[in-house]
N, C-alpha and C positions, 0 to 999 in steps of 0.2 A: 525528356530522358525516360521517365516512367519507372515502373517496377515490374518484376517478373510475376507470372501467374502463381508460382509457388509461394512468393511472399504474400500476395493478396490472399491466398487460401489460408496461410498461417494466421493472418489477422482477421479473416472472415469478412473482407470487404470485396465488393464487386469492382470491376473496372470503372463503371459509371460513378460509384461512390468515391473511388480514388480521385477521379477527375473533379468531383465536387469539392473534395478536400483541397486540391490544388487551387481551384477557383476561389474558394473562401479564404484560404491562407494567402493567396497571391504569390505562392511559391510552392515548390515540391517539399513535402515533409521529410524529415530525417526518420530513421528507423524507430527511434523512441517515440516521436510524435505519431508515426503511423500506427504503432502498437496502441497508443492511447486513443486514437480515433477508432481503431478497430474495436476496442473494448467498449468505449462509450457509445458507439453507434451500433453495437450488437443488439439483437432483439432482447437479450437478457437485461441490458442496462438501458437501452434507448427506446424500447417498445415501438420500433419503427413500423411494424405491420399491424400492431394491435391498438395503438393509441386512439385512432378514430373510433374503433369499436368500443373501447372502454368508456368513452364519453356517454354511452347509453345508460350507464349505471346511475341510479340516484345515490347521492353521497352526503346529503344533508338531512338533519333531523334534530328534534329538540334536545336529544341527549348527546349529540355528536360534538366532541371537543376538538378532535383532530381527524380529518378525513384523509384521503389518498394524497401522496406527495411527500410524506415523511417516512421514517423507518417503520412505523406502525401506526395504526389508528387508535383512537381513544374515545370512550364514552363515559358520561357522567352517571354514576349509580347512586348518587346522594351521599349524605354523611360526609361530604367533602372528599369523596374518593372517586377515582376513575379506574376503569378496566382498560388495559392496553392489549391489543391483539394483532397477530399477523400470521399468515401461512405462506410458505414458500416451497419450491421444488428443489430437489437435488437428484434429478432423474439420470442424467448422463453419467455423472461420476459414480453413481451407485451401480450402473450397468457394467462399469469397467472394474471397479473395486468396491464390492458391496458393503463391507464393514465400514471402511473409512468414508465412503461416499455418504452413507446414511448418518454416521456419527457426526461428521462435519456439517451435514444439513441441520441436525439438531443444534449444534454449537452456533451456527450462523443465525438461526431464527431466535435463539435465546438472547444473543447479543443485540438483535434488533429491538428487543423488549427492554432490557436494562439500559440501553442507550437513551431511551425515552425517560429514564428516571424511575422506571417501574421495577418492582421485585418480581421475577418470574415465579409464578405459582402453579403452573400446569403446562404440560406438553400433551399434544394430541398428534395422531398421524393418520394418513390416508394412503394405503398401499395397494398397488396393482402388480400382479405377476402373471406370467404365462402358466399353463396347466402344470400342476404338481406332478403329473405323470412323467415329465421330462426332468432328467437329473440336473441339468443346468438351472432350471427354474427353482428346483428345491435348494440348490446351492445359493442362488441369489436371495431366495426368501430367508433362509437361515442366516446368511451373513448380514442382510439388511436389518432384520429384527434384532440380531445381536448388537449391531452398531447403534441402533436407537436405544436399546437397553443399557449398553455399556456407557454411553455418554450421559444419558439422562440420569441414571442411577448415581454416577460419580459426582455430578454437580448438585445433587440434592433437590431436583425438581421432579415431582411425580408425573408419570405418564398415565393419564387418567381415562383416556377414551381414544377411539379410532375406528377404522374400518379396513377390511382386507378383501379384495376380490381377485379371482383367477379367471383369465380369459386368454384365448389364443392370441389376440392382437398385441398383448404385452410381452410375448416371448421375445427376449433379446433387448427389450426396452421397458424395464419395469418403471413404475411411477413411485416416487418417494416424496410425499408431501408432508412437511412437518409444520405444526402450528404451535405457537406459544402464547400464553396469556399471562399478563402481569397486573399488579395492583400498585397504585401510586396515589398520593395526595393530589387532588386535581390541580392545585395551585403550584405544584412542583414539576409539572411536565417539562421535559427538556426537548428542545428542537436541535436538529443537526444542521446548523448553519454557521458559517464563519462571518465575523464582522469585526470592525474596529481595527483600522490600520495600525500595525505595530504589535498587535496581540500575538503572542507566541503559539506555535503549533507543536504539540507534544505527542510523540508516538510511544505507546506503552504496551507491554505484553511480550509475546514471543519475539525472538530475533527472526529476521526475514531470511527465508531460504528459497530454494528453487521449486518447491512444490506448488502446484496450482497455477503455474504460469499459463496464460491464455485460457484460463478456466471459463471466463465469461464467453469467449468466442467458441470454445468447445461446446458450451450449452446452447449455442445458436446455430449448430449444423446438425445434419442427420448422422445417426450412428451407422457404421458399416463394419465390414470384416476387419478394417484397419483400426477400429476404435481402440483395440487393446494397446495399440502403440501410444495412445494418449494417456497412459497411466501417470506420467508426470503432471498432467493437468488435474489430477485428483489430489485434494488436500489431505493432510494428515493432522488429526486432532489431538489435543491434550486437555482432557476435561478438568484435570486438577488445576491447571493454570486458569481455565475458564472460571472455575469457582472463585479463585482469588480475584479475577477481574470483576466478577459480579459484585463481590463485597467491597472492593476498593472503589469501584466506580459509583456504587450507590452511596458510599460514605462521602466521596468527593462531591456528589451532586447535592448533598445536604449543606455544603459550604456555598460561599458566593464567589468562588475562584473561577468558575467556568462560564464561558460564553456559549459553547456548543460542543457536541460530542457525536462521533460517528464511528461505527465499527468498520473494519476492513474486510468486506465480503467479496462479492464478485468484482473482479478487476482491481482488487487490493488498494494500494495507495493511490492509484489513479482515480478510481471512482469515489473513494471517500473524500479526497481533497477537492476534486473537481465539483462534486455535488454540493459540498459545503460552501464552496466559493459561489456556485451558481445560485443557491438559495439565498445567500447573503448579498448578492450583487457586488462582489468585491473580487480582488485578485489574491493570489498566494505565491509565496516564494519558498521553495523547498531545496535544501542542500542534501543530496544523497550521501555525501561523505559522513553525515551525522547519523545515518540509519544503521543500527547494529544488525549484523548479518551472521548467519551460522555457517555460511559456506564462502570460501575464498574465491576471488575472481569474478564476483557477480557484476554484471553490466548494468548500466542505467535502465535499459530495456527490461531486464529481469527484475530489478528492484521495483520499478513502477508497476509491473504487471503480476508480480508474485501474489498468490492468494494464500500464503502461509496463515494459519489460523491463530485465534486468540490474540488479536491485535486491535487496539482502539486508537483513534486519533482525537485528541482533545485540543480545542481552542481555549486557552486560558486568558484571563485578564492580564494585561501587561503589569509586571511587578509581582505576580503571584506564582511565577514559574517555580521558585524554590519550594513554596508550600505544597504545590501540586506534586512535585517529584518526591518530596519527603513522604507525603501520604502514600504514594505508590510503593516507595521503598519499605515502608512499615509493613506492607502486605507481601513483601518479598518479590515485588515486580520491578523489572528494569524499565526505565523510560529514557527517551532521547528528545532533546529540543532540536527539531529538524527544520524549522522554518518559521515564517510569520505571515500574517495577513497583510495584504497591500491594498492600495486604493486605485491601482491602474487597470483592474479588470483582467489581468493576464495570469494564466497558469504558467509560472516560470519554474523550471526544474534545472538545478545546477549540480555540478560535481565540483565542489570547491568554487573556483572563480569561473569555470567553464560552463556556459549555458548549454544544456543538452536538449532542452525543449522549451518552446515559448509559444503559447497558443491562447488567444482570447477565450475566456471561459465559456461564453455563450455558444461558441462554435462546437463545443463538445457536448453541450446540453440542449439548450433551446433550439439550436439550428441543426440538430441532427435530422437526417431525412425522415420523412413520414410517407408511407405508401398507402394509397387509397385503392385497395384491391377490389376486384370484381369477383363475386362468387357465382358458382354454377351448381344447381341442385344435383347431387350425386346420383349416378345411375344405380348405385347399389341400393339406395332408398326405394326407388321404383321397383326394382327386382324383389327386394325383401318383402315389401308390402303386398305383393301379389299373393302371398301365401294366405290361405283361408284356414284359420284354426278350427272351423266347423268340420274340416276333414278328419280331425282327430276322433278316434272311436271313444264313445262314452261307456265307461265300465260300471259294473255294479259295486265293485269293492276297490277302494282307493287306499287301503291301509298300507299295502306295499309301496305304493307311490309316495306316500307321506314319509315312510321310513327312508326311502332312497333320497328324497329331498333333504331330510334332516341330516343325512350323512354326506351330502354333496359339498364340494369345496367352498361354495359361496354361502352356504347356510349352516354349516357345522359350527360347533363351539370354537371360539378363538382362545380358549384357556391356554393352549400350548404357546400362544404368543404373549398374552398379557401377564401370565405368571412370571415372565422374565423381567417385567417392568416393576419398579417400586412405585405403586400407586398410592401409598399411604404416607410417605414422607411429607413433612410439614404439617401433618395431622389436620388437614382441612377437608379431606375427601369424605363426603357424607353418603353418596350413592356410588357403589363400587362397580367395576366392569361386569356386565351381564346382569346386574341387578335392576338397571333402569334403561330407558331408551337414550338417556344422556347422562353424563357425569354431573354430579352436584358437589360444589365446594362451599363451605361456610366462609363468610367474611368475618374474621375474628374482630371482636370489639363492637359488633353490630348483631342484629338478629337476622341479617340478610344472608342470602346465598346467591351464587351464580351457577347456571347450568351451561354445559359445553358439549358440542357435538361436531363431527365432520361427516359429510354425506355427499354422495354422488352416484350416478349410474351411467357408465359409458355406453352400455348396451342400448338404453333408451335414446341417448343422444345420437348414436349411430343410426338408429332406425327413424328418428324424427327429432332433429336437434333442438328445435324450439320447445317442444313439449318436454324433452329431456332436461333442458335448462330450467324450465318452470318447476318440474318435479324435484330437482335437486334442492332448490330453495324451500319448497313446500315440505319436503321430507325432513329437512333440518329443523324447520320451525315446529313441525309436528312432534318431533322427538323432544323438543324443549317443553312444549305444553304438557306432554305426557308425564313429566316430572314436576309440573307445577310452576314452570318459569315462563315469563312473558318474553318472547323473542325481541331482541333489541337491535342487533347489528350483525353484519356479514363481513368476513374476510374470505377472499376466493383465490383459488389457484386454477388457472386455465391451462390444461394439458392437451395439446393438439399436435398434429403432424405439421408438414411443411406448408406454411400459409401462402407460398408462391403458387401452389396448386389450387386452381379455382374451386374444386370440390371440397378441399380441406378448409379453405377460407370460408366457404358457405356455412360449414358446420360451426365454425367459430362465431361468425356474425349472428347466425340464427339462434344458437344456444345462449349467447350473451343477451340477445334481445328477449328471449324467454326468461332468463334469470332476472333481467332488469324489470320486466313486467311483474313478476312474482314479488320482487323486493318492494315495488311500489304498493301493491295491493296488501301485502302482509306487514308493511311498515318497518322493513329492516334495511336501512341504508347500507351501502358498501363502503367501508371505511379504510380498507387496505387490501392488498392482494399481490399476486404475482402471476406472470404469464410465462409458460414454458411451451415453446413451439419447437418444431423440427424433431418431434418425438417419432422417429421412423427408424426402422431397422432394415437395412438393405433395400430401401425404397418403399417399404410397406408401413403405412401409418398405423398408429394405435387407434383405438376407438376415441372419438372426441370425448374428453373426460374433464368437465368442469367439476371441481371439488369445492363444496361450501363448508366453511367453518363458521359457526354461529354461536353467539353468547346470549343467554337469557337471564332475567333477574327474578329471584324469589324474594319478596319482601319479608316473608317468614320462612326461614330455611327448614323449619319443622313441618311445614305443610307441603310435603312432597309425596309422590307415589312411585312404587316399584312396578316391575313387570308381572310378578307372580301372583297367581291365585293362592290364597292361604286359608280362608275361613270356609269350612264346609257349610253349605246352606246359602252362601252368597249367590247372587245371580250374575251371570256373564251377559253383558249387554254390548251390542254393536252400534256405534254411531256411524251414520253414512250409509250409502247404498253400494251394492255390487253391480257389475256389468259384465258383458262378455269381453273382458280385457285379458286375453291370453297371449297376445303378441308381445314379444320381447321378454317373456317371463322365464323364471327358472324352470317352471314346469314344462314349457315348450322346448327349452334347451335340453332338458332331460329326455323328452319324448322324441325329439328329432335330431339332436346333436348340433342344432344351428340356432343362431340369433336371427329371427325373422318375424314377419307379421307386422301389424300396426300396433305400436306400443300403447300403453294406457293413456287416455286423454285426461286432462285435468281442467276443472272449472275453478278458477281462483277464488271467486266469491263464495262458492260452496265450501272450499277449503278453509277460508277464513271463518265461516260460521261454525264449522266442525271444531276448529281449533279453539275458538272462543268458548264453546260449550265445554270442551274437555278441560280447559284451563279453569273455568269457574267450578267445575265438578271437583277437581283436585284441590283447589284452594279452599273450597267450602267444606272439605272432608267427606263429601258424598262418595267419591271414587276411592275404593280401597286399593285398587291397582289400575294401571293404565298401560296400554301397549299399542303402538300403531301397527296397522297392517301394511306391510311393504313387500320385500322380497319373499317369494314363496306363497303369498296370499294368506287368506283367513285361516286355513287349516294349520299352516306353519305357525302363525301368530298364536293360535289357541294352544298348540303343542308347546310352544315356548312358555306360555303362561303356566301351563300345567307343570312343566319341568322345573321352572324357577320356584314355584311354590310347593312342589312335591305332592300335589293333589290332583285328582282327576276332574273331569267335567262331563256331564251328560246333557247332550243336545237332542231332544226328541225328534223323531222322524217327521212328525207333522209340523214342527217348528221350522225345520229346514225346507220342507216342501212349501210352506208358506212364504219363506224368503225367496225361493226360486220363482214363485208366482208373482210376488211383489216386485222383484227386480227384473224379471223377465230374462234370466240368464241360464246357461247350461249348468249341469252339476259340477263339472270340472272347473268352470269359470268361478262358481261360488266358492269352491274349495281352494283353488290354486291360482285364480286370476289375481292380478295385481292392481285392481281398481284403486284409484287414489281417494283421499279424503275419508278414510275409514280408521276408526280407533276402537279397540276393545277395552271396556271398563268392567270392573266388578263392583257390585253395590250390595249392601245389606237389603234383604227383602222389604223391611219396613221403611226404607228410604227410596224405593223405586219410584214412587209417585212423585217425589221431589225432583228426581232426575228427569222423569218424563216431562214434567212441567217445564223444567229448564230447557230441555231440548226443543220442545214444542214452541216455546217462546222465542228461541233463537232460530227457528226454521230448519232444524236438524232432524233428519230421519233417525228413529231409534227402534231397535228390535231386541227383544229378550231372546238370548240364544239358548240358555239352559242353566242348570244348577251345578255349582261347584261341590265336589265331594267324591269319595271313592278313590280308586287307584287306577282308573282307566279313562282314556279320552274316547268318548262315544259320540260320533256325529251321525245320528240316525242309523241307517243301515249301510252308510257309505264308508265309515271309518270306525274301527274299534281296536285300540292298542293300549297295552299297559304303559303307564307313565315310565316305569323302569326300563322297558324295552326301547322306548323313544329316547330316553336319556342315554342309554348305552350306545345306540347308533349315533346320536348327536355328539356325545362327548369324546368318543374314541376315534372319530373319523380323521381329525387333523393329525394325530400321532401316526395313524396307519399310513396316510397318504404321504407324509414326510419321511417315512422309513422304507418306502417301496424300493 
């Protein structure tokens, strides 16, 4: 009999996948079952295109308590405590309805954390937009930032760090990656699994409505001009109810009433119940007549696939139902006893006595199709790498270039964004936005701290995906060591186009391979993450954009370093070497208007040595400030150090000429090239010898750049600018470009 093409498009299944469903079931599915298969076999839930690639990641380590496969990953930080973290995307919903798309992205990732029994202590974001010169991109930017701020501020979790980039490829398909970090006693980690036949299943939180239906499948197809018609697939959030859920669930998890807990995220009641059954190797029986709803006439299909927000599914111990519901009621939360765990391995959905779906749980989880795609090296890489940066003219004065870079969309101050976020609530934040390369939070009751960052560079991955993947990991780890933290673990969000296109799949496979190699060398296992594919707008893919969320540990939270130069007379020192790495840089984009050339290479062993040296210098108190060289290169890094500290720097001409001779690179490469494995430190003159000995012992090149002091940045005869003029260009640019 079969189904129509329109029905298959609604549930995002191919004809071949439908035929597989029929073969595995031994019959044709009804519409409820078909919707459940569509959701669970979607890329968003089933990882059918990415699962083979994800196996490349290292996932184990001495601190890892929970790796991939749960709501979030967890690492041991000592003192009986664990840090829980996860990053996820909410790209498609945010493209259609920016405020609610971003807000509910924050709500969903926060639920992933407290579901594990951890109190959420920090939110981070990683955002990508089209050029702000276009009105719709400004609309999306403003709405998405407001959504993140509105939700995070209301639930009392600080938004402490993040990153924002503007590139042509994200027009129409912005990226909204939200990360949350939580803290829990290591022996109180909760898993999201159902077990124990007869144990009750309790649905708590918001009533179920029609918002978000087919949201998981919406996230697994390309955007098009018709995507605005999918507004009903965008969820609507209520942060005040989320705050009640946080407190009620954390209190509940201090009792012994609970077997497992899962939030209702993508695919709603379907994914939460099916995944819990799959992890526990059991069955479930749900009666939809017991599900409270806020709209009349809702069908079983709608109830099972609704993605209404602020809902949790709890498997309680039999006999504890009343205590659990009373606890929720004390927090003003409504809960329903909707079903129970069974031992027959079936996901059975009823409407009273009428069975509306009955599927063996493994068919929806373990037996979902997995595709082993073949990749083809994209022609755009070959074309882009033909450009020779040596064709750029070398100028005598680069002061104007530096000012232009500081005022450019990807390098200007993000104060216009982070000032909308409450980054001080909970009073744990030690290093504030733009003070350091990563956020630092104290762990109350201990002398420790944790450092947090998100990093990625889609332009590098577009030009050479494996190197771009390596650099994303290295950049994140470099940011952590600059504030004195030892990198510990990664959570990643993989944002790509349609994986069915061989050139897109190539970028996914190669960049993941690069990330995996960097994680191995730098000792940062991947403990959680998310894949977001089909990020295309009218057939045009975004840059391949892997985003790295990373956490590091400070044994002594007082031993940290900021970005800024502060003490006149200190010496500015560069760890690492520069090369002719102008391909894929902000400087080259400014000069030519294009992303092209060979992007910076990276040697991971060199990177590891530089990071160890920096970490030792910060922890020992040698480094008075630390800042990595990344986007914009050395000149931008030095300008940022001057602006952050409100003091100038004088680098003599002969010093810079010596660097050019030592490293064998062009003037503009030294100033604006984005060579990897470089960090700028400042050190007191009487301690320079100690730092030199430390660097020499670690096999790290070191060069003294100049002396801190005065009111101007002088880089020989190449750059001379007042700090105040740089600050004006840098700090005012975001406001100007958003008000055009």
